[in-house]
N, C-alpha and C positions, 0 to 999 in steps of 0.2 A: 614682370609682376613678382615672380619668385624673389628676385633680389630686393625688390622695395618691400616685400612681407619680412624677409630676413633682417635687413638692416634697419627698416622703419620700426619694426615692433621693439627691438631692443633699446631703441633711443629713449623709451618712456620710462626706463629704470631711473631712480634718483641718482644723483651725483655723489651723494654721500651714504655711506653704509657703516653700521657699527663696527668697530674693530675689537673682535672680542678676544678673550684669552686664548681660545682654541686657535684662531687665526694666527695670533703671535706666535704660539708655539709650533704651528705648522710651517710657518715661515723661518723661525729658529731651526727647526729639524733640517730644513732645506740648507741652511747657513752652515749647520755642521758639517754637512757634506763639502762645501766649499773650503771649510777650514781644514778638513782633510786632505783634500786635493791641494791646497795651498802649502800645507806643511809637506807634502810629498815632493812638491816641485823644488820646495826650498831646502830640502834637506841634503842633497848631494854636495852642495859647496861646503857648508860648515863640517860636514862629516868627512870630507876627501882625506885629510891628513891622517885622522885616526884609523879609519878604516884600512888605508894603504899601509901603515905600519903595524897594525896589529894582525891583519890577515895575510901580509906580504904580497899585495896586489900591485901588478905592473901598471903603468899609465893607461896602456890599452886596456887592460882589465875593468880599471875604474871607468875609463870612458864608456866601455860598453855597458857597465850598471847604470851609469847616468841616463845614457840615450835609450835603454831599454823601456824606459817609462812612456816616451812616444810610441814605440811599438805596440805596447800594451793599450794605450790611448786609441790608436786606430782598431785594434780588436774591439774594443770597448764601443767605440762610436759605430762600428759596422753593425754590431748587434743590439745597439741601445734602442732604436724605434721599435723592433720586433718585439723585444723583451717588455718595453713599457707599455705597449699596446696589447699584448697578451696577457701579462698577470698584473697590470696595474701600475699606478706610480708610486705606492706606498711598498710594495713588494720589491720593485725595482730598487727604491732606495736602501731597503733591508739587504739586497743581495749585493749592492756596490759597497755597503760597508763591510760587509762580509770578506769581500776581496781585501778591502783596505786592512782589516784586522788580522788577516791570515797573513798579509803581505808584510806588515810590520812585525808581527812574531817571527816570521821566517828571518827578516834582518836582526831583529834582538838577539835571537839564538844562533845566529850564523856562524859556521865554523869553517866556510870557505866561499869561495866566487859563486858556486852553484844556487847555494842558499840565498845570496844577496839578490842574484838574478831573478830567481823565482818569485822572491817577495817582490822586487821592483816591478815585474811583469803583472803581477796580480794587482798592484796598485795602480797601475796603468790601465788596466782594464776598468777598475772601479772608477778611476779618472773620467775615462770615456763615456762610461754610463752617467755618470754623474752631469757631465756637461750638456747632455741631452734632457735628463729627467728633472733636475732641480729647476731650471727656468720655466719649463712647460708646467710642472706642478703649481708653482708660485703663481704664473700668470692665469692658470685655471681656477685658482681658489680665491684670488683676491678682487675686491671690487675695483671697477676702472678707475676711480680717481686716486687709489694708491698702488696700482698695478705696477707702473714703471719703476717707482722709487723701491718697492718691494723687490722686485726682480733685480734691480741695479744693487739692492743691498746684499742679496744673496752673491751676486759678483764681487762686490767690493771687499767681502771677507777673505777672498782668494789672496788679495794684495795684502790684507792685514796680517793672514796666517804666513805668508811668504816672509813678510819683515820679522815676524815673531820668531820663525824658526831661524833666520839669519843671525839675529840677535842671541837666541839662546844658545846657539854653538858656541859662543864665547865662554860659557859657563858650564856646559854639560858635556859629557863624553857621547861618542856616537851611539852606544846602546842605550844611554838614558834619554838621548835625543829621540831615538826611535819611540821608546815609551811613551814620550810626550806626544809624539806624532799619533799615537794609537788613541789617546784619550777622546777627541771629538768624535771618532767613529763609534765609540761605546756609549757615548752620550745620545748620538742620533738614533741608535738601535733602541735605546729606552725610550725617546720620544716618539717613535713610529708607533709604539703600542697606544697612544693618546691621541693620534691626529686622524683626521677623516680621509677616505679616498676623495681624488678629483670627481666633483659631480659631473663634469663633462666625459670623463672617461666612463663613468657608471652610465650615463646616458647612452653613450657610444655601445657599450656590450648589453645593452637592454634592460638594465637594472633600473627601470624607471621610478620604482617606488623608493630606492634608495638615494636618488638624486636630491629630493626635497629633504630627507633626513640629514644628508652631508651638509646641504647648504644651511639647514637649521642650526647644526653645531658652529658652521663657520660665522655665521650672521647673528646667532642669539635667537632665543625663544620668543622674545618679544617683536621680533622682526618679520614681516611678513614676506615669506620668500616663495610664495606660489607662483607668483607672476614670472620671477627668474627662473624657477625651474621649469616651467611651462615652455618658455620661450627657448631654454637650453635644449629640452626634449625635442622641440619642434625644429628648430634649426639642424639639430643632428640627424634627425629622421629624413629630413629634405636633402641633406648633404649626401647621407648614405644611398638615397634613391637615385641620385646623379651618377654614381660610379659603382664599380664593384670592389673599389678599395685595394686593388692589385698594385704592387710596386710600379709597374710600368706605367700605371694611370698617372703617375706624379708628372710624367713628361707629355700629358697632354696639353693642347695649347692653352686651354682655360686656367691651368695653373701655373703657365710660364711666368706671369709677373712675380707671383710668390716665390718662385724657385730662382729666378735670376736675382732678386732682392737678397734673399737669404744666402745663397751661395756666393754672389758677388761681393757683398759687404765682408762676409768671413774671408774670402781669399785676398781682397784689397787690404784688409786690416793687418793680415798676417804677412803680405808682401810688403807692407811698410817698414817691416823690419823688427817688430818688437821683441819677437823670441831670440834673434840673432843678437840684438842688442843686450836684452836681460843675461843671456847666457855667457856673452864674452864681454860684459862690462869692464871687469878688471883688465883685460887686454887691450881694450880701447883706452883706457884711463892711462895705461902703462904705455902705451905707444904715444900717446899726447904728452907725456912727461908730468902728469898729474900725481898726485899721492893717492895710491890706489885704495887703501884702507879709508881714508877721508871721503874721497869721491864716491866709493861705493856704499858708505854709510849714508851720506847725503841723499845719494838716489834711492835708497830704501825708505828713508825717513819722509822724502817728500811725497810718496805714493799714499800715505794714509790720509793726510788732510784733504787731498784732492780727490780720492775715492770716496771719502765721506761726502765731499761737495756734490758728487754724482748723484747719490741718493737724494739730496734735497732738490736737484736741478731736474732731475728725469720727468717729474710729473709737473714742474712749474714752467719750465722753458719748452718742453716738447723734445722729442726724439731728433727731429731733423737739424733744428737750430744747434743743440748740444753738438751732434756728430760734426757739422760744418764747422763751428768755432774750434773744437777740439783738434779735428784733423787740420784745420788752418794751422794751429799753435804748433802741432806735430812736425807740419811741413817746414814751419821756421826753425824748429829745434834741429831737424835733420840738417837744414841747409846751413846752420851755424856750424854743426860739426864737421861738414863737409868742407866748409871755408876754413875752419881751423886747420884741418890737415892739408889744404891746398896751400896755405901759409907755410906749413912746414915742409911741404915739397920744394918750395922756393926759397928755403932756409931764411925766412923771416924770424921775428921774435918768437923764441920758446915759450916766454910768457903768454904771447898773444894766444899762440896755439893751445896750451893748456886751458886758458880762460874761455876761449870759444867753445873748446870741446866739452867742458864741465858745464858751462851754461847752456848749451844746446842740448846735452843729455837730459839735464834737469828738466828743461823745458819740454821736451819731448815725454819724458816719464810723467811729469804733471798732467799734461792733456791726454796722455793715453789713460792714465787713472781717472781722470775727471769725466770721460766719456767715451772717447775713441774705443777703448777696450771692452767695456761692458755693454754699451747700447747695441752693437750687433746681436748679442745675445738675447737682449730683451725683444729686439723686434722678430727675431727667430722665433720666439716664443708666442707671438702674437698672429703671425700673417698665415700661418697653414692651417686650413680647415680640418676639422676633426677626423675626417674619413682618410685623409693623406699625412696627418701629423707625423705619425711613425716613419714612412719613408722619406719625408721631407726633413724632419729633423734629423734622421741618419745621414742623408747626403750632405747637410750643412755641417754636422759635427765631424764627420769624415774629413771633409773638405778643410776643416779648421786645423785638424791633427796632421793631416797629410801635407798641408803647405807650411805647417809649423816645422815639420821634419826638414822639408827641402830649404827653408831659411836657415835653419840651425846647421844643417850640414853644410851648405854653400858659404856661408858667411865668412869663414877664416879665408877660404879661397878667394871670395872676392875682396876681402879687406886686404889680402896681400897683393893682389892684382892692382888695385888702386883704392886706397883708404878714404880720399876724397870722394872718388867716383861713387861708390856704394851708398854713401850717405847722400849725394845728390839724386841717386836712384830712388832712395827711399823718401826723399822730399817731392819727387815727382809723382810716386805712388800716393802719397797723403794729399797732393792737389788733386789727382784723379778721384779721391774718395769724395772731396767736395763736389765735383762735377757729377759724380754718380748719384749722390745724394739728392742734389738739385733736379736732377731728370728723372729718376726712377723711385726713389724711396718716399713712401707716404707717411703722412704724420698719423700717429697712432694713438696720441696722448687724448685722454678724455672720451674714448671710443670703446664700446665693448667688443670683445673678441670677434662676436658674431657679426658686428658691423664692419669691422676691419676686414674680415675673411671674405664677407659679401661683396664689399666694394672691390676687392683685388681679383676676385675669381669671375671668370665669364661664364656665368651660368647660362645653361642651353636648356 
């Protein structure tokens, strides 16, 4: 009966809701965090030569500087849920941008490798916090008819920022590049003063009177938010009565479906090789006999239109079809790369190897940008009930960063072991994503968060 009440009452809301200026600014503020994150990821490659020459760094020093972002990301992911649930989404976004700003300033004025590493670590912590709070905040403030596209847009800006930083490196020194990297963080800090707190977080912490005020700012003064506010408060109260909201409650059987879907998707997507491919694309192209500069530029350019396409498709096709189609395409791309290197092992045409590898990487990058990369974050933001959203999001985000580190660390060893073998492994994982989505992942398109969470939770 409780499940029927929770899911059924929310379905009465209209499918269309006004898109107000405050809502747009709120989404833009979250997207600024994604730009800051994308800049931090894309910075190390174009800045490598300049930093090593100016500060006299060894290759080992610079490798440590590049990889320490992942360590910071794991730290940020580990504390992300607790911080966001304790102080709210807005304050968490302010804190993560403070990490980015101090981190960039440390790099701008760096005199030695310790300044660089300290700044990079802080930026990683900010990135770890962002990966949790940004999709959660956007999902909690947007109407269901634009929730998927809005959350995907925040993810899409990471790819844009990565490409912008990559190209800007051709024209600016590493210190000026760091100044550019800090700009979106300052913009987000300013935007935070003008955006409301998440109404669902306000309901969770017992600020019932502020829920309606927050919704009114997001939906507009002329839109009746009383029903939505009442239903958010009712669902939140019911959820909190079912559990004490401790971290270990996340592993209760009734949350098993949400946990398996959230963590499973994130691990599978990472083990499909994306961070290994993006981190070592130059080495891959060089081994295949491609022009490294041309191929890397093509790879960066193809991500932008396909990432933009994901924003349009997320709420039109739905999450499940988008994931299955793009994972199938990524499987094909990985298989083509593996086939190209297999021909190389058998000393076939060098031109054929280069063509297959470049084509495969471009297909993989396009499919990853179009849906396979961003959709798991959209789904993560939708499936956990408010009372365990902090622990759930923490586990998912930590799993993402840890598996990213494993793939990045192991890729070179696997590539040296068998260049075709590693890409055939990635193709197998991509095929496994299709099966996983078919069997376990629910469609969340066009449903309220409360409907989704009630259907996935075994309420007792």
